[in-house]
C-alpha positions as CSV (number, residue, x, y, z in Angstrom):
1,M,-0.1,0.1,-0.2
2,S,3.0,2.3,0.5
3,T,3.5,5.1,-2.3
4,A,6.7,5.2,-4.2
5,L,7.5,8.3,-2.9
6,A,7.0,7.3,0.7
7,V,9.0,4.1,0.2
8,Q,11.8,6.1,-1.4
9,A,11.6,8.6,1.5
10,R,12.4,6.1,4.2
11,E,15.1,4.4,2.3
12,E,16.8,7.8,1.7
13,Y,16.3,8.7,5.5
14,Q,17.7,5.3,6.8
15,D,20.5,5.9,4.3
16,L,21.2,9.5,5.8
17,L,21.2,8.1,9.2
18,D,23.7,5.2,8.4
19,R,26.2,7.9,7.0
20,G,25.7,9.8,10.1
21,R,26.0,13.3,8.1
22,W,23.5,15.3,6.2
23,Q,22.5,18.8,4.9
24,S,19.4,20.1,6.6
25,W,17.8,20.6,3.2
26,Q,18.3,16.8,2.7
27,M,16.4,15.9,5.7
28,A,13.8,18.3,5.1
29,E,13.3,16.6,1.8
30,V,12.8,13.2,2.8
31,C,10.4,14.2,6.0
32,Q,8.4,16.4,4.0
33,A,7.8,13.5,1.7
34,D,6.5,10.8,4.2
35,A,4.9,11.3,7.7
36,T,6.4,8.4,9.0
37,T,9.9,9.6,8.2
38,F,8.9,13.0,9.8
39,G,7.7,11.5,13.0
40,A,10.8,9.3,13.3
41,Y,12.9,12.5,12.8
42,A,11.1,15.3,14.3
43,F,9.7,13.1,17.4
44,S,12.6,10.6,17.6
45,L,10.4,7.9,16.8
46,I,11.2,4.4,15.9
47,P,8.8,3.5,13.1
48,Q,6.6,0.6,14.1
49,P,4.7,-1.6,11.3
50,L,1.4,-0.7,12.6
51,H,1.9,3.2,12.4
52,I,3.6,2.8,9.2
53,E,0.6,1.1,7.7
54,W,-1.7,3.7,9.2
55,N,0.2,6.5,7.6
56,D,0.1,4.3,4.1
57,I,-3.7,4.2,4.5
58,W,-4.1,7.7,5.1
59,D,-2.1,8.4,2.1
60,A,-4.2,6.3,-0.1
61,H,-7.7,6.9,1.1
62,A,-9.3,10.3,1.8
63,R,-12.1,8.5,3.7
64,A,-10.9,5.7,6.5
65,S,-12.1,4.0,9.2
66,L,-9.7,2.2,11.5
67,W,-10.5,0.2,14.7
68,A,-7.6,-0.1,16.8
69,P,-7.0,-0.9,20.7
70,P,-6.1,1.7,23.2
71,E,-2.4,2.5,23.9
72,H,-1.5,1.9,20.6
73,G,-0.5,5.4,19.4
74,K,-3.7,6.4,17.8
75,T,-3.7,10.1,18.9
76,F,0.0,10.6,18.9
77,H,0.7,9.3,15.6
78,G,-2.6,10.1,14.0
79,V,-3.3,13.5,15.2
80,L,-0.1,15.0,16.7
81,V,2.5,13.8,14.1
82,R,0.0,13.5,11.1
83,F,-1.3,17.1,11.5
84,I,1.9,19.0,12.1
85,W,3.0,17.1,9.2
86,E,-0.2,17.8,7.2
87,L,0.1,21.7,8.0
88,G,3.7,21.8,7.5
89,N,3.3,20.8,3.8
90,N,0.1,23.1,3.6
91,P,-0.4,25.7,6.3
92,N,-3.6,26.7,4.6
93,L,-5.3,23.7,5.5
94,Q,-8.1,23.9,8.2
95,L,-8.0,20.7,10.3
96,M,-10.3,19.3,13.1
97,H,-9.7,16.8,16.0
98,A,-12.7,15.4,17.6
99,S,-13.0,13.2,20.5
100,A,-16.0,12.2,22.8
101,T,-15.2,15.1,25.3
102,S,-12.7,17.7,24.7
103,V,-10.3,16.5,27.3
104,V,-7.9,14.6,24.8
105,P,-8.1,17.1,21.9
106,N,-7.4,20.1,24.2
107,Q,-4.3,18.1,25.9
108,F,-2.8,17.5,22.4
109,I,-3.5,20.7,20.9
110,H,-1.3,22.1,23.6
111,V,1.4,19.6,23.3
112,A,1.2,20.5,19.4
113,A,1.6,24.1,20.2
114,R,4.6,23.6,22.2
115,H,6.2,21.6,19.5
116,I,5.6,24.1,17.0
117,F,7.1,26.8,19.0
118,Q,10.0,24.8,20.3
119,N,11.1,21.6,18.3
120,A,14.0,22.7,16.4
121,R,13.5,19.8,14.0
122,I,10.1,20.8,12.9
123,H,11.5,24.1,12.2
124,E,14.3,22.4,9.9
125,V,11.8,20.5,8.1
126,F,9.1,23.1,7.8
127,P,10.7,26.5,8.3
128,H,7.5,28.3,7.5
129,L,5.4,26.6,9.9
130,K,4.6,29.3,12.5
131,I,2.0,30.0,15.0
132,D,0.5,33.3,14.8
133,K,-2.3,32.7,17.4
134,F,-3.1,30.0,19.9
135,G,-6.3,30.3,22.2
136,L,-9.8,30.0,22.2
137,E,-11.8,30.5,19.1
138,Q,-15.4,31.7,18.9
139,A,-17.0,28.7,20.0
140,K,-14.7,28.3,22.9
141,N,-12.7,25.6,21.7
142,W,-9.0,25.7,21.8
143,A,-7.5,26.5,18.3
144,I,-4.2,27.1,16.4
145,W,-3.9,29.7,13.9
146,L,-0.8,29.4,11.5
147,K,0.6,32.2,9.6
148,R,-0.6,31.6,6.3
149,P,1.9,31.8,3.1
150,G,1.0,34.1,0.2
151,R,0.4,37.8,-0.3
152,G,0.6,39.5,2.9
153,A,1.4,36.3,5.0
154,H,-1.9,36.9,6.4
155,T,-4.0,35.0,9.3
156,D,-7.2,33.7,8.3
157,K,-10.2,34.1,10.9
158,D,-10.9,30.4,10.9
159,P,-8.3,28.3,12.7
160,S,-5.8,25.9,11.4
161,W,-6.5,23.5,13.8
162,V,-9.4,23.1,16.4
163,A,-9.9,20.7,19.3
164,L,-13.3,19.7,20.5
165,G,-15.6,17.3,21.9
166,M,-18.7,15.8,20.2
167,G,-21.0,17.9,22.2
168,N,-19.1,21.4,21.5
169,Q,-20.7,24.0,19.1
170,I,-18.7,24.4,15.7
171,H,-18.3,27.7,14.0
172,G,-16.4,28.4,10.5
173,R,-16.8,27.7,7.1
174,R,-15.2,24.4,6.1
175,C,-12.7,21.8,7.2
176,D,-10.1,20.1,5.0
177,G,-9.7,17.3,7.1
178,V,-11.1,15.7,10.3
179,M,-9.8,13.2,12.6
180,L,-12.7,11.4,14.5
181,D,-10.6,10.1,17.6
182,D,-12.4,7.8,20.1
183,I,-15.8,9.8,19.5
184,L,-17.6,6.7,21.1
185,S,-17.7,6.4,24.8
186,Y,-20.1,4.3,27.3
187,K,-22.0,7.5,27.8
188,N,-23.0,8.4,24.3
189,T,-23.6,4.8,23.2
190,R,-25.6,3.4,25.8
191,T,-28.9,4.0,24.4
192,P,-30.1,3.7,20.9
193,G,-31.0,7.6,21.2
194,G,-27.7,8.5,22.1
195,R,-26.0,6.4,19.3
196,A,-28.3,8.1,16.6
197,E,-27.3,11.5,18.1
198,V,-23.5,10.8,17.6
199,K,-24.2,9.8,14.0
200,G,-26.4,13.0,13.5
201,N,-23.7,15.5,14.9
202,V,-21.2,13.7,12.7
203,S,-23.1,14.0,9.6
204,N,-24.6,17.3,10.0
205,S,-22.0,19.4,12.0
206,I,-18.8,17.7,10.7
207,M,-18.9,15.7,7.5
208,G,-20.9,18.8,5.9
209,R,-18.2,21.0,6.5
210,V,-15.4,18.8,4.5
211,P,-15.2,19.3,0.8
212,Q,-14.8,16.2,-1.7
213,E,-11.3,16.7,-1.9
214,G,-10.9,17.0,1.9
215,W,-10.2,13.9,4.1
216,I,-12.4,12.3,7.1
217,R,-10.6,9.5,9.2
218,F,-12.0,7.5,12.3
219,L,-9.9,5.8,14.9
220,G,-11.3,4.2,17.5
221,Y,-13.3,0.9,18.4
222,P,-17.1,-0.1,18.2
223,F,-19.5,-0.4,20.9
224,F,-22.9,-1.5,19.1
225,R,-23.7,-2.7,15.5
226,D,-25.6,0.4,15.0
227,D,-23.1,2.9,16.3
228,C,-21.2,5.4,14.3
229,A,-18.2,3.1,14.0
230,H,-20.2,0.8,11.9
231,W,-22.2,3.4,10.2
232,L,-18.8,4.8,8.8
233,A,-17.0,1.6,7.9
234,D,-20.1,0.3,6.0
235,K,-20.3,3.6,3.8
236,P,-19.3,3.0,0.2
237,N,-15.8,4.2,-0.9
238,W,-14.7,4.0,2.7
239,F,-11.6,2.1,3.5
240,H,-12.1,0.0,6.6
241,K,-9.7,-2.1,8.7
242,S,-10.1,-3.5,12.0
243,Y,-7.0,-4.4,14.5
244,D,-7.0,-7.1,17.1
245,V,-4.4,-7.0,20.1
246,T,-4.3,-10.6,19.8
247,C,-3.3,-10.8,16.1
248,G,-0.7,-9.4,13.8
249,L,-1.1,-6.8,10.8
250,D,-2.2,-9.7,8.7
251,G,-4.9,-10.7,11.2
252,E,-3.3,-14.1,12.2
253,P,-4.0,-14.8,15.8
254,G,-0.9,-15.4,18.2
255,P,2.4,-13.7,18.9
256,P,4.1,-11.5,18.0
257,G,1.1,-9.4,17.9
258,L,0.5,-5.6,16.6
259,W,3.3,-3.9,18.5
260,P,5.7,-6.4,19.8
261,I,8.9,-4.5,20.1
262,V,8.9,-1.9,23.4
263,T,10.2,1.4,22.5
264,P,11.1,4.1,25.0
265,D,10.2,7.7,25.0
266,P,13.3,9.8,24.2
267,Q,12.6,12.4,26.8
268,T,10.5,10.7,29.5
269,G,12.1,7.0,29.2
270,K,8.5,5.7,29.5
271,L,8.2,2.4,27.5
272,Y,5.5,1.9,24.8
273,G,4.6,-1.4,22.9
274,W,2.6,-4.7,23.4
275,P,4.9,-7.5,23.7
276,W,2.9,-10.9,23.9
277,Q,3.2,-10.9,27.8
278,R,1.7,-7.8,28.2
279,V,-1.1,-8.7,26.0
280,L,-1.8,-11.7,28.0
281,D,-1.5,-9.7,31.3
282,K,-4.0,-7.2,30.0
283,E,-6.6,-9.9,29.2
284,E,-6.5,-11.4,32.6
285,E,-7.3,-7.8,34.2
286,T,-9.9,-7.0,31.7
287,L,-13.6,-7.9,31.8
288,E,-14.7,-10.2,29.1
289,I,-17.0,-7.6,27.3
290,D,-14.4,-4.9,27.6
291,W,-11.7,-7.1,26.1
292,W,-13.7,-7.9,23.1
293,R,-14.9,-4.3,22.5
294,Q,-11.9,-2.4,23.2
295,W,-8.7,-4.6,22.6
296,K,-10.3,-7.0,19.9
297,C,-12.3,-4.3,18.3
298,R,-15.4,-6.5,18.0
299,T,-19.0,-5.6,18.7
300,P,-20.7,-7.0,21.8
301,S,-24.1,-7.3,22.9
302,D,-26.7,-6.0,20.6
303,E,-30.0,-7.2,19.2
304,M,-29.1,-7.2,16.0
305,S,-26.5,-9.9,16.2
306,I,-27.5,-13.6,15.9
307,F,-25.1,-14.5,18.4
308,N,-24.1,-11.6,20.7
309,L,-21.5,-11.2,23.3
310,D,-23.8,-11.3,26.2
311,M,-24.9,-14.8,25.2
312,M,-21.3,-15.7,25.1
313,V,-20.4,-14.4,28.3
314,T,-23.3,-16.2,30.2
315,A,-22.5,-19.3,28.7
316,L,-18.8,-18.9,29.7
317,E,-20.1,-18.0,33.4
318,R,-22.1,-21.3,33.5
319,G,-18.9,-23.1,32.5
320,R,-16.6,-21.0,35.0
321,G,-13.8,-23.3,36.2
322,I,-14.4,-26.3,34.0
323,E,-11.4,-27.3,32.3
324,L,-11.3,-28.9,28.6
325,G,-10.8,-32.5,28.1
326,Q,-12.2,-33.9,31.7
327,P,-13.8,-37.2,31.8
328,V,-17.6,-37.1,32.2
329,A,-20.0,-39.1,34.6
330,D,-20.8,-42.5,33.9
331,G,-23.7,-43.0,31.5
332,I,-23.1,-39.8,29.6
333,V,-22.6,-40.1,25.9
334,P,-20.4,-37.4,24.3
335,A,-20.6,-36.7,20.6
336,S,-17.9,-34.9,18.4
337,G,-18.2,-33.1,15.3
338,I,-15.1,-32.6,12.8
339,D,-14.4,-29.7,10.5
340,P,-11.7,-30.8,8.4
341,A,-9.2,-28.5,6.8
342,T,-9.7,-27.5,2.9
343,G,-6.3,-27.8,2.4
344,D,-5.4,-24.0,1.5
345,G,-2.8,-24.0,4.3
346,S,-4.7,-21.5,6.5
347,D,-7.7,-23.6,7.3
348,K,-8.0,-25.4,10.5
349,T,-9.2,-29.0,11.4
350,V,-11.3,-28.9,14.7
351,I,-12.9,-31.5,16.9
352,H,-15.6,-30.4,19.0
353,T,-17.1,-32.8,21.6
354,A,-20.3,-32.0,23.8
355,Y,-23.3,-33.7,25.2
356,T,-27.0,-32.6,26.1
357,L,-28.3,-33.4,29.4
358,E,-30.9,-32.0,31.4
359,G,-31.9,-29.4,28.9
360,Q,-28.1,-28.0,28.7
361,H,-26.0,-28.1,25.9
362,R,-22.3,-28.9,27.4
363,T,-19.0,-28.8,25.7
364,V,-16.6,-30.8,27.2
365,D,-13.6,-30.8,24.8
366,C,-12.6,-28.4,21.8
367,R,-9.4,-28.8,19.8
368,G,-7.9,-27.7,16.6
369,G,-4.8,-26.9,14.5
370,L,-3.2,-27.1,11.3
371,W,-3.3,-31.0,11.2
372,D,-2.0,-33.4,9.0
373,D,-3.8,-36.7,8.8
374,E,-1.4,-38.5,11.5
375,R,-2.2,-35.9,13.8
376,L,-5.9,-35.8,13.2
377,Y,-6.2,-39.6,13.8
378,R,-4.3,-39.1,16.9
379,E,-6.4,-36.5,18.1
380,M,-9.5,-38.7,17.5
381,R,-7.7,-41.5,19.3
382,D,-7.3,-39.1,22.3
383,V,-10.9,-38.0,22.5
384,L,-12.1,-41.7,22.2
385,R,-9.9,-42.7,25.1
386,I,-11.0,-39.7,27.4
387,Y,-14.8,-40.5,26.6
388,P,-15.2,-44.4,26.7
389,A,-18.9,-44.0,25.9
390,H,-18.4,-41.7,23.0
391,G,-21.2,-41.5,20.4
392,G,-19.3,-41.0,17.5
393,F,-17.9,-38.5,15.1
394,F,-19.9,-36.3,12.8
395,L,-18.7,-34.7,9.8
396,E,-19.3,-33.6,6.1
397,D,-20.1,-36.3,3.8
398,N,-17.4,-35.7,1.1
399,A,-14.4,-37.2,-0.2
400,F,-12.5,-36.7,3.2
401,A,-15.3,-38.5,4.9
402,K,-15.1,-41.5,2.7
403,N,-11.4,-41.7,2.9
404,M,-11.6,-41.6,6.5
405,V,-13.9,-44.5,6.7
406,R,-11.8,-46.5,4.5
407,T,-8.6,-45.7,6.6
408,L,-10.6,-46.8,9.7
409,N,-11.3,-50.3,8.1
410,R,-7.4,-50.8,7.7
411,P,-6.3,-51.9,11.1
412,H,-2.7,-51.9,10.0
413,T,-2.8,-48.2,8.9
414,M,-4.6,-47.4,12.3
415,H,-2.1,-49.3,14.3
416,S,0.7,-47.1,12.7
417,Y,-1.3,-44.2,14.1
418,G,-0.9,-45.6,17.6
419,W,-4.7,-47.0,17.6
420,T,-5.4,-50.2,19.3
421,N,-8.2,-52.6,17.8
422,E,-10.3,-51.4,20.8
423,D,-10.0,-47.8,19.7
424,I,-10.9,-49.0,16.0
425,R,-14.0,-51.0,17.4
426,R,-15.3,-48.1,19.2
427,C,-14.7,-45.5,16.7
428,K,-18.1,-44.5,14.8
429,V,-18.2,-42.0,11.8
430,R,-21.3,-40.7,10.3
431,G,-21.2,-38.4,7.2
432,F,-23.7,-35.4,6.6
433,T,-24.0,-33.6,3.5
434,T,-23.7,-29.9,4.0
435,T,-25.5,-27.3,2.0
436,A,-25.9,-23.4,2.2
437,K,-29.6,-24.2,2.8
438,N,-29.2,-26.5,5.9
439,K,-26.3,-24.7,7.1
440,H,-28.3,-21.4,7.6
441,D,-31.6,-23.3,8.4
442,H,-33.9,-21.4,11.0
443,K,-34.6,-25.0,12.9
444,V,-31.5,-27.1,12.5
445,G,-28.8,-25.0,11.2
446,V,-26.1,-22.8,12.8
447,R,-28.2,-20.0,13.5
448,A,-30.8,-22.5,15.2
449,L,-27.9,-22.8,17.8
450,A,-28.4,-19.1,18.9
451,L,-31.6,-20.4,21.0
452,D,-29.7,-22.4,23.1
453,F,-27.2,-19.7,24.0
454,K,-30.1,-16.9,24.2
455,N,-32.3,-19.4,26.7
456,G,-29.1,-20.0,28.7
457,R,-29.0,-23.8,27.9
458,S,-25.2,-23.6,26.4
459,V,-22.4,-24.3,28.7
460,L,-18.7,-23.3,27.6
461,P,-16.0,-24.1,29.6
462,S,-14.1,-21.3,31.0
463,Q,-11.0,-20.6,33.4
464,S,-11.7,-19.6,37.1
465,N,-11.8,-16.1,36.4
466,G,-14.4,-16.6,33.8
467,K,-12.1,-16.1,30.8
468,A,-12.5,-18.6,27.9
469,W,-9.8,-21.0,27.2
470,P,-7.8,-20.6,23.9
471,A,-9.8,-23.0,21.8
472,I,-13.1,-21.7,23.2
473,R,-12.2,-18.3,22.5
474,E,-11.8,-19.0,18.8
475,L,-15.4,-20.6,19.0
476,V,-16.9,-17.5,20.4
477,Q,-15.2,-15.2,17.9
478,G,-16.5,-17.4,15.3
479,F,-20.0,-17.3,16.6
480,I,-19.9,-13.6,17.0
481,D,-18.6,-13.1,13.4
482,Y,-21.5,-15.4,11.8
483,D,-23.7,-13.7,9.4
484,P,-26.6,-15.6,8.1
485,T,-27.4,-12.9,5.5
486,K,-23.9,-13.6,3.6
487,P,-24.2,-17.5,3.0
488,K,-21.0,-17.4,0.9
489,K,-19.1,-16.0,3.6
490,H,-16.8,-18.7,5.5
491,V,-18.3,-19.9,8.6
492,S,-15.6,-20.4,11.3
493,D,-14.2,-24.1,11.5
494,Y,-14.8,-24.0,15.2
495,V,-18.5,-23.0,14.7
496,M,-18.8,-25.8,12.0
497,A,-17.4,-28.4,14.4
498,Y,-19.7,-27.3,17.0
499,W,-22.7,-27.5,14.8
500,M,-21.5,-31.0,13.7
501,S,-21.3,-32.0,17.1
502,N,-24.8,-30.8,17.7
503,E,-26.1,-32.7,14.9
504,M,-24.6,-35.8,15.9
505,Q,-26.3,-35.5,19.5
506,R,-29.4,-35.1,17.3
507,V,-28.9,-38.6,15.6
508,L,-28.2,-40.0,19.1
509,G,-31.5,-38.8,20.3
510,Q,-30.0,-36.4,22.8
511,L,-32.0,-33.4,21.4
512,D,-35.4,-34.7,19.9
513,G,-38.0,-33.6,22.3
514,G,-35.7,-32.7,25.0
515,R,-35.0,-36.4,25.8
516,D,-31.3,-37.1,27.0
517,L,-29.4,-40.3,26.2
518,R,-28.3,-42.4,29.0
519,I,-26.5,-45.7,28.5
């Protein structure tokens, strides 16, 4: 996504640093060409891939909505550095920094004013960037007026940079760029009316002031499916990307994460960054709903979702302190669903094991990974040995299933996978033809599972603090992402295995008429 000019500027900047000597005009030239390079030089930043990507997105898209977790440098990079760079390149611009309240915008505009007054490196890069006035504008919002270039070097009546909260009044003719920085809060999103009011303020008071050639950027995280974050992300011609603190830039879960390298503030010595252990520690100390909303940037409870987070949290609370892979009481018949990998290299194979008893659907085991055949058969064998009364494996009736049946009928092959004759005898496999119709069926499809969650009949094992085990977290994420209005969208491997397990219980008679199956 990087422009050729930005890439060249970064390369030339690094070359100048490696040489250790440069003329001021050389450094000014590369910093004026690229915001990342400017931030590295003027603020002594160590460029991180996350922040480089943000600048590349803003270079390429006039309308952009980025959902990112807290404490990842959103305001520093997206407002302080980027605004000064934009105004340095064009002092005629009129920019606005809006947040849920005026507290953060006021803090940053004061920091920006000090830097423009005192930072020698900013003056080196942008010698014409000078503040003519700093104070309150007509609507009592803090603002910066720059000396405008051109005839007479005048000061415009409208500020170059204005800071405000979403409830503040706005005066002025136009705005060339707006950063909507964490404009959502618990207070302004807790009711449908509050969410509608935020969207109305953005639409009427802010977006209407930005000309077609101007830019509008959203930085924050979502609260509800009908909030302003979703409204902007769903707009045509808007670029949108959501970042998850537990994933890398490519969206793949697990370490190293978004910001793995800790960097110190050159002036205060404060450490910034999110090494993997800090991510894990933050998860432990954060409530489940807040973890998903703020740190994973995923929408929690709301009536528009088939599976909302409140449902998931209730199921996790019912399973608090239950470990995965624990044996069950005599007479209980667990059943497993298998969703095999498609073979594209990124798809996981998942085995989900559960049973239904006394009206509750209880998960007892969930495991998945990028497995080859040997690993899959080893995992199946382990499930059989944990649950001697295992009711069988349910999977899609395709070539893979037929091959599995053939393999299970070859004792010598299964022996090579570590199976005994008793394992082979107890293993039952049933095929099921999956179609878009039955997958999304209201009565027996994936979406029908929501009724169990809604009525509190589902139990998901969780740790003693109520946090989901890693495999269950994948399942929860898959349920929240499920969208029956998009039948061609890939349904999570974990959700599919859960559904297959549920269907195997139906075959065993555990679900029909609420009847439980006991030996």
